[in-house]
N, C-alpha and C positions, 0 to 999 in steps of 0.2 A: 300430500297426505302421505306419500311414499317415504319421503324424506324425513318426516316427523316419527313414522314408524321406525325406521332405521335408526334416527337418532336415539329413540327410546330404548331400542334392543342393544345399541351400543353402552348406553348408560347403565342398562341392567347388568351387561357383562362387567363393566368396570366396577359397579357397586358390590356385585357378588364375589369378584376377585378380591377386592379390598377387604371386605368382611371375612372371607374365608381365610385370608392369609393373617388377618389380625387375631381371629379366633384360635387359628393353629399354633401361632407363636405365643400368645397368651397362655395356651394350654401348656406349651413347652416350657415355658418360665415357671408356671405354677408347679409342674412337676418336678423340676429341678430343685425348687424351693422345698418341695414335699420330701424329696430323697435324703435330706438330712444336711448337718453342717461340716461334714468331712469335705474336703477339696481334693481334686486330682491335680496332676502335675502342672498343666497350664493355668489353672486357677490358682495354684499356690504361687505362680510366679507373679501373677496380678497383686496377690496380697501382699507379696514381698516388696516389688518394686513400684507398683503404681499407686503409693501414698505420698508422692510428690512430683512436681513437674521437673523434668531435666532434658536436655538436648539429646541425650542417648542413654539406652539401658543394656549396653552389651551387645549380645548377638542378635537380638531383635531390634527392629526398627520401632520408633516410639509413638506411632499414632494411636494403636489401640491402647497403650498405657496411657497416654494423654487423656482420651475420651474416659478411661475407667477411673482416672485418677480425679477428673471433674467430678463423677458421679460419687466416687467415695468423698470427696470433700463436701458434697451437697447432702448425702444420705448415709455416710458412715461406710467402712469396709466391711461389708456383710456379703453373703452368699446371695441373698435375694437382690442385692445391688449388681453383681456380677451377673446373675441369671437374667434380670431384665435387660441390662446393658446387651449382652450377647444376642438375644432374641430381637431387639429393636434393631441392631446391625442388620441382621440376617431379614427382617422384615423390609427395610430399607433398600437392600440389595434387590428383592424381588420387585419392589414397586419402581426402582429406577430402571430396570430391564423393561418392565412394561411401558413405561414412559418413552424409552429408546425405541421400541418397535412400533409403537402405535403412530410415529411419525412416518412411517412407511406403509404401513398395512392397516387393515380395518381392525377395530376394538376386539371382536372375538378371536380372531387369528392372533393378534397380540397377546391376548389373556392366555390362549392355550399354549402358544410356545413359551411363554414366561413359566407356565406350570411344568413344562419339560425339563426345567432345572431340577425337578425332584427326582430325576433319573440320573443323577450325579451323586454317587455315593458319599463322596467326599464332602459335599456340600450338604446333603439331607441327612447324613448320618453322622460322619465324623465331627463336622462343624458342631451338631447337637452334643454330641458325647464328650469331646474333648477340646477342640480346637479354639483358639483365640485370635492369634494374629493372622491366620488364614482366613478367618471370618471378616476382619477388615480388609484383607486382598479381595475377597469376593465382593463385597460391597463397593469398593473404590473401582474394581474393574466395572462393575455396573454403572457406577457414577460416570466413568471415563466413557462407556458406550453411549449413555444417555446425553453427555456433553458432546461427543462427537456427532451424534445423530442431529442435534440441534445446528452445528456448525454445517453439515452436510445438507440441510434442508433450509437454513435460514442465514446463518453466518453473520449475524449482528454483532456489534462490539460485546455485548454482554456474553454471547454464545461462545467467543474466543476466550474472554476472561474465565468464564466457567471450565473451558477446556483446560485452560492453565492451572486452575485450582485442582481439577480432577488429577491432572497429571502429578502435581505435586503431592496430594493426598495419597495417591497410589504409590509414588516413590517413597512415601512414608510409612507404608503398610508392610509390605515384603519387597525383597529384592527382586523376586521373579515377576513382579508387576510389568517391570520394563520390557518383557517380550511382547506384551500386547500393543502398546503404541507403535513398537517397532514393526510388528507383523500387520497391523492394521494399515500403517503407512505403506508399506510394500503391497498390500492387496489393493489399495486404492490406486496405486500406479498401474495396475494390470487391467483396470476396469474403466469403462466409460464414465461420464460425470453422473452424479446422483440425478435420477429421473425426476425427483421431488424437489421443489423450492428453487431457490437462487441464491446467488453469492451477493450479499449486500456489501461485503468488506473482502477486497481483494487478498488472495491467498498469501503472498509474502508478508503483507502488513499484519494480517492475522496470525500467522504463524510467530511472527515477532512478538505481538502482544502476549499470546498466549505462552511463549517461552520466557518473557520477562517476567510474567507473574509467577510461573513455576520456579523460575531462579530465586526470586526473592523469598518465597515461602520455604524453599528447600535450603537456604543459605545456613541458617543455624545448625541444624542436624548434620548437614554434609562437614561442615566445619568440625563438628565433634568427631565425626567419623575419621576424617582426615588425621585428627590429632590422637585418636584411639583405634587406629587401623586394625591392630591384630585382635583387639577385643571385638570390634565391630563385626569382623569376618570369621569369628571363631567358629561359627556354624557351618562355614564351607567345607568343613572337613567331612562332613556327612555324606558328600558324593563319594568318598572312598571308604565308607564303612562296610560296604557289601563285599560279596566274592565274586570275583570275574568268571562267572560260571557259563556266560552265554557265548563267549569266544576266547581263543587265546590271543587275539589281536587286540591290544587296548584301545584303540581307537575305534574299531569296530563294536567293542563290548558297550562302549557309552553310546553309541547311536543304537543298538539294540534296546539298550535300557529305555531309552525315550520312545522308540517305537512301541515297545511292549506297554509301557504306561499309558500312551496316547490312545493305543487300542482299547485298553482296559476302561479308561474314563469315558468313552464315548460307546461302548458294547451295549450297555443296557438301553441308552437313548435310540442307538440304531434299530434295535429289535422292535421298540415300542413304535419307532417312525414307520418301520416296515410294515408292521401289523396295522397301522393307522391309514398308510396310503393305499394298502390293497385289501382293506376292510369291505369294499364294496358300498352298494347303494348309490341312488342317483347322484349325478354331479350337480351341485346346489350352489357352490361358491368358488368359482375358479379364479385364480389369482391374477393380479394385473401386473404391468411390469415393474413397477416399484418393489412388490413382494419379492418377485423373482431376483431382483439387482440386489435386495438385502440379503436373500439367501446366498448368492453368489459370494458377495462381499464377507459374510460372516465365515463361510466355509473356507475361503481363501486364507483369510486371517488365521483361523485354526491351523491349516496345513502349513502355510509358510512359517508360522510360528514354531511349529514341530519340527520343520526341517532345520530352521535356524538352531532351535535347542539341542537337536540331535547333533549337529556339527559342533556345537560349543562343547556338549557332554562327550563328545569324541575326542576333541582336542585336550580336555580335561582329563581324559583317561577315566572317566567316572565308572565306578563299579555298582552304583546305587542311584536309582532316581524313583522317588516315591510318586504316586498318582497325584497328592495333594499339591505337588509343585507345578503341576499343569493346569490348575484350576484356570489361569487366564486363558488358556487354550481351550479348555473344556465347554466353558462359557459360550462362546460364539459358536463352537462346533455343535453343541446340543441345540442352541438355537436354529441353527441352520437346519439341522436333520427334523426338527419340528415344523420348520416352514415348508420343508421339502414333503414332508407327510401330508400337510394341508394343500400343498399345490394340486392335487388332483381333484380337490373339491368334493370329495366323497363325502355323503351325509353321515356315514357311521365314523368318520375319522375323529371328529371331536370327543365322541363317545368313549373311543378307545384311549385317547389321551387322557382325559377327565377320569376315567376309570381306573387307568394306571396310576396316575398321580394321586388319586383317593386311596389306593390300595397301599401305595408306598407311605402315605401320611400316616394311617392307621398302623402300618407294620413298624414305622420307626418309633411312634408313641408307644406302641405295646413293647416293642423291644427294650427301649430305656427302662420302662417300667419294671420289665422282668429282670433285666440284667443287674440293673442298680437298686431296684425297690424291693424285691424278692429274694435276691442272691446276695451273699457276702461280697463286697467289694471294698474299694479304696475310699468310697463315700459313706460306708456303714459304721466307720469307728466314730466313737464319741470321744472327742478330746477335752471335754468340760473338766474331767476328773485331772487330766494332766495339767490344765491351766491352774486348778485349784490346788494342786499339790506344790506347783512352782511358785504360787502367789507370794508366800512369805520371803523369799528370796528376791523375787523379781521386783516386789514393792519396796525394798529396802532403798532403792535409788540409783545405784550406779552400776546395774547388771543388764546386760543385753543379751537377746536370744541368738543363736547361731547354730551352725551344723547341718543336718537334713533340712533342705529348703521346704520339702512338702509338709513335714512335721512341724516346724516353725510356723509356717502358714495356716496350718490347723489350729494351732493354739491361738494365733492372732485372731481367729475368728471371735473368740471368746475374750481376748485381752488385747484389742487394738492398739491400746496406746503403749504397750510396752516396746522398747526400742530394741532394734535388731543390729547385728553386726555379721557382715560379709565380706568386708574389706574394700579398700578403694578399687576403682574410681567411683563406684556406685555408693559406697558408703565411706565416711570420714575414718581416718586413722584412729584407732581405739587409744583412749589416754592412759598414761602410766597409772596403775593402781586400780583401774576400772576392772570389773568382772565380766566374764562371758559364760552364759548357761549353755553349753552345747548339747543339743538333743540329737541322737541317732538311735536306729534300731539296735536293740540288744544284741542280735546275732550279727551285726555288721562290725567289722574291725574299727576300733575307735581311732580316729585320726588326732594327730597331734596338732596342737595350737601354736604355731610359731610365736616367739617372744611373750609366752605366758606360762605360768607354772600351775600345775593342778592342785586343787585344794580337796577333792574327793568327788565320788559319784554315786548314784543310787539308781535303782531299777523301778520304773513305774507303770503299772499295767493300764493300757488304754482298751476299755470294752468295746466289742463289737456288737451293736445292737441287734444284728441277726444272728449271731453265734457268741452269746454272752460266755460260755465255757471256754472260748479260745481267744483270749485276749491279745493283743499286740504289747510287747515288752518293750519300753523305750527307755534308753540309758541317758540320764541327766548328768552331765559331768560340769563341775564348775571350776573356772580357770580365772586367774588374776594376772593381768598384764604388766610386765616389768617396767 
């Protein structure tokens, strides 16, 4: 009878977690669609590049583009398609983390620790507000942890294959994914074997199988990167965009940048974890050895990864490290903090974590509604009038859109069939005699199009639905390629 009641309680926790997450991300998708047809920078890149399948897309790895391209192919390039895709990514990430945890800990503890991810601002706020490729990074890191948990507890052939798939997909999401498998491998070397399950397949054979799967899946994109090395790593300059204001020693400045970012990504979760652990109440659910082992493994993964990354950024003499680059380390760190909070077994600890996650969820939804729904923003411009003004020239047949990528993407929302031109290798060479409609903000300096002659330009007002008296003026310049 006791086991039956425990099983029912576990199923209730699982059902409630899944329903709550589904409802929350459905609300976020609906909210984004309601906000309007304007697009921000990352969404603009999706509208521009995720219209076809390619091995590479410039400075960003291709996984998110591939998935979005598939959704665009099925449902068309719309804001709704982007909103639903992003929130499905995020939902999948949370569910995968829950799957990873419940192989070591009971269902209530796994659900509570999963909700602790809500205390990561980069995942819960930035991911909803603007991020795309870092959303894929979050989900593939979750997939990697889920696959690794299966290997550590069962290690059958299909588990090693899944691990190889997870590594490949993570490697196709963001370059900083690789710190997670490296750090987790180092952490496992410092711990005794997993106290859960057994190894059905010996380690060397399993690693060879997982490695072979990953290599096969990564071969095409990696070959593209080798052939377009400078373009593929064009974003690497971001580590030097800051000012060296922490230290006069270049190496130490890079180390301090990582240390500061690592502290910031964990500070909110650490505060909530401390409040939960020392919240009082009787001891009702003390942890067992698998839960303690998992907590140690996750925290060591985060710390080892931070140390390795700090050394790498020090050697690179980095002057800028943003918090979202540490998502692969923030995830295991936050999960470890939540498990540590629950180790005391205090009856009030779950209420603290649940209450904190609930407050964050409401605050994020209200914040997005306020910032983008009630105040003028990049999303409140209505580009329908611009697309209508350009239609006569664009529908003539041999004209492509170019210029400011965000503006072009916003026009493409209303005219998805109009061709675009941003130059090779992502776009073909323009044909002689063809035309380019270059769109830029009126206050920006008009760039010169190489190999083309100007034919004239005009200014077109783009109204702001929340501020009708202050439209944005767009310069539409027509060029003809020689």
